C-alpha positions, 0 to 999 in steps of 0.5 A: 171433079170426082174419081170413080173406080169401076169394079166387077160385081162379086159373085158368091159361090160357096159359103164354109160351113154352110151351118151355124148355131142360132146364137151366131159367132160362127166364123164362115168363109165365102168364097166366089168371084170378085170378092178380093179385088177390092181394098175395101172391107167386106160386109156379109148380109145374112138375110137382112143382117149385115156384119163386117168381115175381112178379106183373107187369101181365100175369100171373105171372112165373117162372123155369123150374127144371131139368127133371125128366129131362135128356132132355125132358119135358112138365109141368104148370104150376099156380099158387099166390096164397097163397104155396105153400099151395094151387095152382089145380086147373087146369094148362097144359103146359109143355114141357122141350126139349133145346138144338137142334142145328142140321145144315143150313141150306136155303138157306144163302145169299141176297140181302142185301136179304132175304126168303129163306126159310130152313128150318133142319134139325136135332134137338130143334126142337120146335113153338113159338109164340115161335121166333126166328132170329137172323142175326148181330145181327138176330133175326127171328120164326121158324115151326116146320114138321114137315118133317124131324121138325121144323124152323125157318123163318126169312125173312132180314132186309135185311143188309149183303154178308157172312157171318153166324152163324144160330141159333134160339131156341124160347122167343125168349130170347137165352140159349137160342140153338142153335149157329149155322150160316153163312149168306151175304148175297150181292149181286145177280147180274148176268148177262152172257152165255149159251152156247150161246144156243139148243138143241132144244126137247126139252130137255138142252141144258147152258148156261154163264152168265157173271155177276158177284157168283156165289158157289158154292152148292149151291141155285143154280137157273135159270128160263126165262120172262118175269117173271110167266110163269116156268117151274119152276126148275131146278138150276144148278151154280156153278163153283169160281171163281165165274166161271160157272154151269151149268144144263141146260135142260128140255124146253119150248115153242118160243120165245125167253125170258129166263133167270134165275139164282138163288143160293138157289134162291128170289129171281129178281128181280135178273138183269135177264134180260139172257141169252135163250135159244131153245128151237127144233125140232131141225133137219133136213138134207136136202143135203150139197155137196160129197159128196166130199173129198180125204183130205189137204185136207179140204173146205168143206161146205155143209149144207142143211136147215131149222131152223138157228139160229147160236149161239156153240157151233153145231158140225158133226160128221163122224163125231164129228170136231167143227168150228165151223159158220157158219149162213148162214140157216135153210137153209144152214150152212158148215163145214169138213170136217177132212183126214184124211190126212197130206199126202204126195201134195198139197204145197199147197192153196187150201183146206186144212182141218187137223184140229190135233187129229188126231182121226179121221186114217187113211191111204188107199191111192191110190183108196180111200175113206172114208164119214162121217156129217155132222151139225149141232148148234145148241147143239154138244152135241145133234146132229141126226139125218142120213143125209148122208154125206161120202165122203173119196177119197185125194188125188191125186198129179201128176208132170208136165203136158205142154206145160209151156210155152206162148207168150203166148195160146196155146191147147193140150190139156195132159196131166196125168200122176199117180196117184190120178184118180178115175174113177167120174164122180160129180164133174168134174176141173178143172184150175186154172192160176192164175185160169183153170180147165178141166174135164178129160176122165179118160183114166184114173186116171193120165191127164187131158186139159185144154183151155187157153189161155195168159194175155196176159202171161209168167207161172209158173202153179201146177198145181192140180187139183180131183176134186171139181167144182172145190170144192177144189184141191190143188197141187203145187210141181213142177208148173206152167206157163210162158208165154213173154213178150217180153225186155227189150232193151238200150238203152244201156250207158254210162259216166257222166261221172265214168267211175265207174259205167256205166248200162245201161238197158233199152227198153220193156218194162221189166225186173222188177228182176231177180226170180230164180226161188228154192227156195220161200222159201228152204225145203224143207219148206213145205207140209207142213202148214197153217203153211207153204203153199207158192207155186209160185214165189217171186220175191226182189227184188234191193234195194240194192247187190248182187253184179254176178255176179248179172246178169254173167258171171264174165269181165265182173265181173272187169273191174269191179275189186275191191269192185265193186257193182250196183244198180237205180236203176229198173225200167229202169236197172241202174248198175254202180259200178266197184271199185278197180283196174278194168281195163275199157277201152272196147273191152271188152264186158259179158256179161249172164247168161241167165235173170236179167233178165226182163220187168217183173212177168212170169216170163220163160223162159231164152230170154226174158230180157235176154242177149248183150254189151253194147257200151260207149259214153263221154260226149263230150268225153272227158276230156284229162289236165291235169298240174300240178306243185307245187314251189318255183321256187328252193331253197337248197344244203340244201333238199329238192326236194319235186315234187307231181302232187296238183293234177293231173286228167283222170284219167277216174275212175281213176289218171293215170300220170306220166312225168318226164323232165330236160331237161338240153339245154334251152336253159335248163338249166345242168347236164350230161348226167350231173347230168341222168340221175342226177336223172332216175333219183332222181326215178323212183325216188321215185315207185316207192318212195313216194307215186306223186303226190309225189316228195322228193329230198334236197339232194345228189341235186339239182345246183346250177344251172337244172334243166328238168322235163318232166311227162307224164300219161296216162289209162286212155282213152289220152290224154297231155298234158306240161308242163315246169318249171323249178327253180333250186338256188341256191348260197346259202340262200334267205331266208325271209319271215314275215309276222305278221298279227293275225288269222292264219288 
């Protein structure tokens, strides 16, 4: 008797996951009715291949066998709950697939805070309800998309800042993940600057965004607009060094809006919108001042129009030669128009605009012109259409002005002679001398007639000429006007009390401390370019001690002695320090050089400088020589006789002249005439061959007895004084006394 147990036939309704790799070993859960109501182990049939499973509370669990085909296949999955004897008549499909091969992540970068939607492209990506995405250590649910023949869509989790491996698994099981691609979790972007900050509303402005935490990304995008009202994104390109991003502004409505930047093209939350961009109508230009410019100096342009906006990139274009623009207000713009010719006629200019790039250079012949269109761009890129034209004219040359010298406050008509003076009458010719301007009459292209009144002081004024109505002046080093000032007058030339120096004092007006006209800054190359502008006259100030030959005639300098020097004590006092062995006497005079010592702060002419012979005076009373003799009163028979005049005074700053006499016939003398004559010769010979202030005689040269000497001292002023001195030469040695002291000094 055999027992038979009746059971309800199983009906499988779902399998999870419904996909698995062709190599098998995917753990699936089969659910339905009648599956878990029997005690026998279940058997799963994948097409024609059976595998034994086991029961769980959720249904039957089985490991998939290998696929019937190595590429891919869909098989029907049925179940047996009687040990494989009978199988369910119904089944559910199971899809075998090859392991996905990933080719691209869109985007491959996102904020570390997560939320970036990543589309994973590749092959072998099938629809699956169990699709998983793995970002490094974190696994999240994914979704299938039919895009590009099948792709996975993953939302990035919150991750530490780093580069991660991103892979997918269609079954959701870790053993079936694909080979990964790199995904970067980046920190928030902080925008710090935007250039340019404005552009035309028609679009096309290329803006450079400076920000921190930039990473090179092909998915970067920009947006314009307030938060919640942002426009459609547009492409951004991140620089290779990760410092800036560039995006091209599309067309849109006028107004100022924040600009946002995203590296993944999705998340624009973290920029704080610190940079703002202004869309505005393209500016219009209507008037240009000046309309003419000298070719060798250029000019400063004033453009009048409407809609001007200042940015750090605002530019003017003069025939595609660009220069920085300064927007004064919405209707006025300043910008330089560079010189277009090398400087040959014009040696200097008050306004000089060199084109350091030498773009658009050309040579204009005398009388030639060159017309160039002027435009403005607020963004430095998209220039307004314009009918404004700047006409360059060949720079003029000036050869002379006449008269070249005027008295202070004198009025005259100055004739300017040169070449290239404009005769079209479009702009006035203006002569500027110093700070005074004069509108000239153009007599011809080579002659101008300019009324002028000289200033009330002696000064050198450069001749500068404007041929565009006084806007720009070009100057010439060799052309200047001198106005004549009163000459400095010498008040006195007096020896100082020591007679080693002479003070020359000047009455009011004081001198200019001997400022000399010199080659321009000592250079012959100034004025050839913008880095070495010339000044009409450069005056070099003599400071400290200088060669007296700068201010005195050669014959006067020769009297001062070797090593003499001059120094300006102040604007009214010139001090001459005498050198060694001067020969200057009170009866001599000093001769000043012409055109050297001039009026203070004014350039004087040759006839208006201090000049003439200076009569010397001396301080009173005049010094009288005071001779003094140092010698022993008594010397022994073997002693030398030393005579010194070192303590003499009254030399008046030079050397005293000494004369010795032996008074053999004096009543106190005991030596003979012959002895006196011999001694006299010995003393004077000693002064000639030795120190002129000390004579040393050997004992054999000094006779025994009482000797009376007369010393006469004379100074260079002509004064003399004499004294006598008695010396005894003994026949016996003179005792020497020594006093010991506990504290010798």
